C-alpha positions as CSV (number, residue, x, y, z in Angstrom):
1,M,-0.4,0.1,0.1
2,K,1.0,3.5,-1.1
3,I,0.7,6.2,2.1
4,L,1.3,9.9,1.5
5,F,1.3,10.9,5.0
6,L,1.3,15.3,5.2
7,V,2.3,17.3,8.4
8,S,3.1,21.1,8.8
9,S,6.2,20.1,9.4
10,M,9.4,18.0,11.6
11,L,10.5,20.6,13.7
12,G,9.1,19.4,16.8
13,G,6.0,18.3,19.3
14,G,4.0,15.6,20.0
15,A,2.0,15.5,16.6
16,E,4.9,14.9,14.6
17,R,7.2,12.7,17.3
18,V,3.8,10.4,16.3
19,A,3.9,11.2,12.9
20,A,7.4,9.9,12.3
21,L,6.7,6.3,14.9
22,L,3.4,5.3,12.6
23,A,5.2,6.3,9.7
24,N,8.5,3.8,10.6
25,A,6.3,1.0,11.4
26,W,4.1,2.0,8.2
27,S,7.5,1.3,6.2
28,A,8.3,-1.7,8.2
29,R,5.3,-3.4,7.3
30,G,6.5,-3.0,3.6
31,Y,4.4,-0.2,3.0
32,N,5.5,2.8,0.9
33,V,5.7,5.6,2.7
34,T,6.7,9.0,1.8
35,L,6.2,11.8,4.3
36,M,5.5,15.3,3.3
37,P,6.4,18.3,5.9
38,T,4.3,21.1,3.8
39,F,5.2,24.2,5.9
40,S,6.3,26.9,3.9
41,A,10.2,27.5,5.5
42,R,10.5,23.8,5.1
43,G,13.3,23.1,8.6
44,E,14.9,19.7,9.2
45,C,13.8,16.7,10.3
46,V,14.2,16.1,14.1
47,Y,13.0,13.1,14.8
48,P,14.6,9.7,13.4
49,L,13.1,8.0,10.7
50,S,13.8,4.9,9.4
51,E,15.5,4.6,5.8
52,S,12.5,3.2,4.0
53,V,10.4,6.2,4.6
54,H,10.6,8.9,1.8
55,L,10.8,12.5,3.3
56,D,10.2,15.0,0.4
57,F,9.4,18.8,1.5
58,L,6.9,20.6,0.0
59,S,9.0,23.1,0.1
60,D,11.7,21.6,-2.4
61,H,9.3,21.2,-5.5
62,C,7.7,25.1,-5.0
63,P,9.9,28.4,-6.3
64,P,11.0,30.2,-3.1
65,A,8.4,32.5,-1.4
66,A,5.4,30.9,-3.0
67,G,2.5,31.9,-2.0
68,R,-0.8,29.3,-0.9
69,L,-2.4,28.7,-4.1
70,T,1.0,27.7,-5.9
71,R,2.1,25.4,-2.8
72,L,-1.8,23.7,-3.4
73,R,-1.5,23.0,-7.2
74,M,1.9,21.4,-6.6
75,L,1.1,19.9,-3.9
76,R,-2.0,18.6,-5.7
77,R,1.0,17.6,-8.9
78,L,2.5,15.8,-6.4
79,I,-1.0,13.7,-5.1
80,R,-1.2,12.5,-8.4
81,S,2.0,11.8,-9.4
82,F,2.7,9.8,-6.6
83,H,-0.5,8.4,-6.7
84,P,-0.9,7.0,-3.6
85,D,-3.6,4.7,-1.9
86,V,-4.5,6.7,0.8
87,I,-3.6,10.4,2.3
88,V,-3.1,10.5,6.2
89,S,-2.9,14.3,7.1
90,F,-2.4,15.7,10.7
91,L,-3.3,19.0,11.8
92,P,-6.2,21.4,10.7
93,H,-4.4,23.8,8.3
94,V,-2.9,20.5,6.8
95,N,-6.6,18.8,7.3
96,C,-8.2,21.2,5.0
97,T,-5.6,21.4,2.4
98,A,-5.1,17.6,1.9
99,V,-9.0,17.5,1.0
100,I,-9.1,20.1,-1.6
101,A,-5.6,19.0,-2.5
102,A,-7.0,15.7,-3.4
103,A,-10.2,16.6,-4.7
104,G,-11.0,14.2,-7.6
105,F,-8.8,11.5,-7.4
106,G,-11.3,9.3,-5.6
107,I,-7.4,8.6,-3.2
108,P,-9.2,8.4,0.4
109,V,-8.4,11.5,2.8
110,V,-7.7,10.7,6.6
111,A,-8.1,14.1,8.6
112,C,-6.3,13.5,12.0
113,E,-7.1,16.1,14.8
114,R,-4.5,16.1,17.6
115,T,-5.9,18.4,20.1
116,Y,-9.7,19.0,21.8
117,P,-10.6,21.5,18.9
118,P,-12.8,24.2,20.8
119,L,-9.8,24.2,23.9
120,L,-7.1,25.2,21.4
121,K,-5.3,28.1,22.4
122,P,-4.6,30.4,20.6
123,P,-8.1,29.7,18.6
124,L,-7.5,28.5,14.5
125,P,-7.9,31.5,12.9
126,L,-11.0,32.4,11.6
127,M,-10.2,30.8,7.9
128,Y,-9.6,27.1,9.1
129,R,-12.4,27.0,10.9
130,I,-14.3,28.0,8.2
131,G,-12.7,25.2,5.9
132,R,-12.6,22.7,8.2
133,R,-16.7,22.7,8.1
134,I,-16.1,23.4,4.6
135,T,-13.3,20.2,3.9
136,Y,-13.9,18.1,7.1
137,P,-17.6,16.7,5.3
138,L,-15.1,15.9,2.5
139,A,-12.4,13.7,3.7
140,S,-13.2,10.2,3.9
141,A,-12.8,9.4,7.6
142,L,-11.7,12.2,10.3
143,V,-9.8,10.4,13.3
144,G,-9.7,11.8,16.8
145,Q,-7.9,10.8,19.3
146,T,-10.7,10.3,22.2
147,E,-14.3,9.5,21.9
148,T,-14.8,13.6,23.5
149,T,-12.9,14.9,20.3
150,A,-14.7,11.7,18.1
151,R,-18.1,13.6,19.4
152,W,-16.9,17.1,18.4
153,L,-16.1,15.9,15.4
154,R,-19.1,14.4,14.5
155,R,-21.0,17.4,14.4
156,F,-19.9,18.0,11.2
157,S,-18.6,15.2,9.4
158,G,-21.5,14.8,7.0
159,Q,-20.9,11.5,5.2
160,A,-17.2,11.1,7.1
161,L,-16.1,7.6,9.2
162,V,-15.5,9.7,12.3
163,T,-13.2,7.1,15.0
164,V,-10.9,6.6,17.6
165,I,-7.2,6.4,17.4
166,A,-4.9,6.7,20.0
167,N,-1.3,7.1,19.7
168,P,1.1,3.8,19.7
169,V,3.8,4.0,23.0
170,V,7.3,2.7,21.6
171,N,10.2,1.1,24.4
172,P,12.3,2.0,24.1
173,L,11.8,5.4,22.6
174,P,14.2,6.9,20.0
175,S,16.5,9.3,20.7
176,Q,18.7,12.0,18.9
177,A,20.3,15.2,19.7
178,P,20.6,16.8,21.7
179,F,21.3,14.4,24.2
180,K,21.1,15.6,28.2
181,R,21.6,13.2,30.8
182,P,20.0,13.3,33.5
183,D,22.4,13.1,35.9
184,D,24.4,16.1,35.1
185,F,21.2,17.8,35.9
186,V,20.2,16.1,38.9
187,P,22.3,16.4,41.9
188,P,23.0,12.2,43.2
189,G,21.7,10.7,45.7
190,R,18.1,13.0,44.6
191,K,15.0,11.6,43.8
192,L,13.7,12.9,40.0
193,I,10.2,14.9,39.9
194,L,10.0,15.2,35.8
195,W,7.9,17.6,34.1
196,A,7.8,17.1,30.2
197,G,6.7,19.5,27.3
198,R,6.6,22.5,25.5
199,I,6.7,25.5,28.3
200,D,3.7,27.6,27.0
201,E,1.0,28.8,28.4
202,S,-1.6,25.7,28.4
203,K,0.9,23.7,29.8
204,R,0.7,25.6,33.1
205,A,4.5,24.2,34.3
206,E,4.4,26.9,37.0
207,L,1.7,24.7,39.3
208,L,4.5,22.7,39.8
209,V,7.1,25.8,40.6
210,K,4.9,27.2,42.9
211,T,3.9,24.3,44.4
212,V,7.2,22.9,45.2
213,A,7.8,26.4,46.5
214,R,6.0,25.8,49.7
215,P,7.9,24.9,52.6
216,G,8.6,21.7,53.7
217,L,6.3,19.9,51.1
218,I,8.7,17.6,49.6
219,G,11.8,16.5,51.8
220,P,15.3,17.3,50.3
221,D,16.4,13.9,48.3
222,W,14.0,14.9,46.1
223,H,14.9,17.1,42.8
224,V,12.3,19.1,39.7
225,A,13.3,19.1,36.4
226,L,11.2,20.6,33.4
227,V,12.0,19.5,30.4
228,G,11.6,21.4,27.4
229,D,11.3,24.6,25.5
230,G,9.0,27.7,25.4
231,P,8.0,30.9,24.6
232,L,7.1,31.3,28.7
233,R,10.6,29.7,29.4
234,P,12.1,33.3,30.7
235,A,8.8,33.8,32.6
236,I,9.7,29.9,34.5
237,K,13.1,30.9,35.1
238,A,12.1,34.0,36.5
239,L,10.0,32.5,38.7
240,I,12.2,29.6,40.2
241,D,14.7,32.1,40.7
242,S,12.2,34.8,42.8
243,E,11.3,31.5,44.6
244,G,14.3,30.6,45.6
245,L,14.4,27.1,44.0
246,S,17.5,28.2,41.9
247,D,19.2,24.6,43.8
248,R,15.9,22.3,43.5
249,V,14.2,23.5,40.7
250,T,16.0,23.0,37.4
251,L,15.1,23.5,34.2
252,A,16.5,21.4,31.6
253,G,15.5,22.5,28.4
254,F,14.8,20.5,25.2
255,A,16.0,16.7,25.7
256,G,15.8,14.0,22.7
257,N,16.7,11.8,24.9
258,L,13.1,11.7,26.4
259,G,13.4,7.9,27.5
260,D,16.4,8.2,29.9
261,W,14.6,10.6,31.8
262,Y,11.4,8.5,32.3
263,Q,14.2,5.8,33.3
264,R,15.7,8.2,35.6
265,A,12.4,9.8,37.6
266,D,10.7,8.8,40.6
267,L,7.4,10.8,39.3
268,Y,6.0,12.0,36.4
269,V,3.3,15.3,37.0
270,M,1.4,16.5,34.3
271,T,0.0,20.4,34.3
272,T,-1.6,20.5,31.2
273,S,-4.8,22.9,31.1
274,F,-5.8,21.2,27.4
275,E,-4.7,18.1,25.6
276,G,-5.8,16.2,22.3
277,F,-3.7,13.0,24.0
278,P,-0.8,13.1,26.3
279,N,1.4,11.6,24.7
280,T,4.6,12.4,27.5
281,L,2.1,11.1,29.9
282,L,1.6,7.5,28.0
283,E,5.4,7.8,27.7
284,A,5.7,7.7,31.8
285,L,3.4,5.5,32.6
286,S,4.3,3.1,29.4
287,H,8.4,3.8,31.3
288,G,6.2,2.5,34.9
289,V,6.8,5.8,36.4
290,P,4.3,7.2,39.2
291,S,2.2,9.8,38.0
292,I,0.1,12.8,38.6
293,A,-2.4,14.6,36.2
294,F,-5.2,16.9,36.9
295,D,-8.7,15.6,35.0
296,V,-9.0,18.1,32.0
297,L,-11.5,17.4,29.6
298,T,-9.9,14.9,27.0
299,G,-7.0,12.3,27.8
300,P,-5.9,12.0,31.6
301,A,-8.9,9.8,32.7
302,E,-8.8,7.7,29.8
303,L,-4.7,6.7,30.0
304,S,-6.0,7.0,34.2
305,K,-8.1,3.5,33.3
306,G,-11.0,5.1,36.3
307,G,-8.1,6.4,38.2
308,T,-6.3,3.3,39.0
309,R,-3.3,3.9,36.8
310,L,-2.4,7.5,38.4
311,V,-3.4,9.8,40.4
312,L,-6.3,11.6,38.9
313,L,-6.3,15.6,40.6
314,P,-10.1,17.8,39.7
315,D,-8.9,20.4,37.8
316,E,-9.1,22.7,40.4
317,N,-7.6,24.7,43.6
318,H,-4.7,24.1,41.5
319,V,-1.4,24.3,43.5
320,E,-4.0,23.0,47.1
321,M,-4.8,19.4,45.1
322,L,-0.6,19.3,43.8
323,A,0.5,20.3,47.1
324,D,-1.5,17.2,48.7
325,A,-0.9,14.5,46.2
326,L,3.2,15.6,45.7
327,E,2.9,15.4,49.4
328,S,1.6,12.3,50.2
329,L,3.2,10.4,47.0
330,T,7.0,11.4,47.4
331,A,6.3,10.4,51.4
332,D,4.7,6.7,50.6
333,A,7.4,4.6,48.3
334,G,4.5,1.4,48.6
335,R,2.0,3.9,47.0
336,R,4.4,4.1,44.2
337,D,5.0,1.4,44.0
338,E,1.4,-0.1,43.5
339,L,1.7,3.1,41.1
340,R,4.4,2.2,38.7
341,H,3.0,-1.5,38.0
342,A,-0.4,-0.4,37.0
343,A,1.1,2.2,35.3
344,L,3.2,-0.7,33.0
345,K,0.0,-2.2,31.3
346,T,-0.4,0.8,29.1
347,N,2.3,-0.7,27.3
348,E,-0.1,-3.9,26.7
349,D,-3.3,-1.6,25.5
350,Y,-1.2,1.4,23.7
351,S,1.4,-1.1,21.7
352,E,2.3,-0.6,18.8
353,Q,0.7,-3.4,17.4
354,A,-2.4,-2.7,19.1
355,V,-2.4,0.8,17.1
356,L,-1.7,-0.6,13.6
357,A,-4.5,-2.8,14.4
358,Q,-6.8,-0.5,13.8
359,W,-5.4,1.6,11.4
360,D,-5.6,-1.0,9.7
361,G,-9.0,-1.6,10.7
362,L,-9.3,1.8,9.1
363,F,-8.3,1.7,5.7
364,A,-10.4,-2.0,5.4
365,K,-13.0,0.3,5.2
366,I,-11.9,3.1,3.1
367,V,-9.1,2.2,0.6
368,K,-10.4,0.6,-2.6
369,P,-9.1,-2.7,-4.1
370,G,-7.3,-1.9,-6.7
371,G,-5.7,1.2,-5.9
372,A,-6.9,4.9,-5.8
373,R,-7.9,6.2,-9.7
374,D,-7.7,10.1,-10.6
375,P,-10.4,11.3,-13.0
376,E,-9.3,10.2,-16.4
377,G,-9.3,6.0,-14.9
378,Q,-5.7,6.2,-14.3
379,L,-5.3,3.0,-12.2
380,A,-2.7,3.3,-8.5
381,N,0.0,1.3,-10.7
382,G,-0.8,2.3,-14.1
383,E,-2.3,0.6,-15.8
384,R,-5.5,1.7,-17.9
385,A,-8.9,1.2,-16.1
């Protein structure tokens, strides 16, 4: 099967990391996979790809400073040339473009939302919100990562099939530069409370900093590390300094070897205000890290398995709730062990094999036997109809 996988970029982020995982997994199955970032500034791919995955930047086919219409025309030309059996796209602006570019070719398009759209901050520009309403009913399938997102998609899905497919967990996690050793940031002998993600408004890293600033909350044998980068990193650094926490809270920056951090961690804390699907929380659980998260609208509750696999806090009175949870767990090694064993079961529920089986089921419903056809009846393998 030939898959054209459209993403905005491969510069970093949860959606891009999952795109790399899926592309590698499909390629390992013998599928012909082309991964095409559509971002006009091109960029690079920061995630490791199999040699059998063809990475093809749309920008390499367009003249410098090409406008949207020129890029759309080029994408349409490339789709016609490649003749994939199915197009998979991530993120709303790429989804809209994919549906328009593939119109009339008879090629099924699977448009995937990677967040819960109503809570996206900042909101999607009006042009794309309108475009989504127009194009999504024309897709063959719409994929959300949680049932909450799927319910939202069904409101204007038209004839498109709506389904839920979660992200796969991969152990061990792929690693790439920059490599940052946890022991270079965490003093010897201290247990680690880990936070990981993009440091922006939606991730609410300040909640963890404000919580551990409470005198006597956690013992001196614990250390906090925030792994990631983003626009609010200077503000978080200022908060750490103002609270006098520079010897107990570390900003490690972006690390390409998160698996090493999960293996080193004794607790994981997720403070995000909303999620499409909490990749880092799933990764932490799959490594057996006892975890704490707020019960935001989508994501953590699904992973918690009724609250048995992690500590799920009400999304209110955040510092108070988090303080109670941290004080309890840091003092209770037995409870941490219970959570560690329960968390490891996510490796079964979200295994690559289980998730790929869901994708196989979707492809079986929408991909036509014999391949896609263009408007002139040209088959994907080059034969005439």
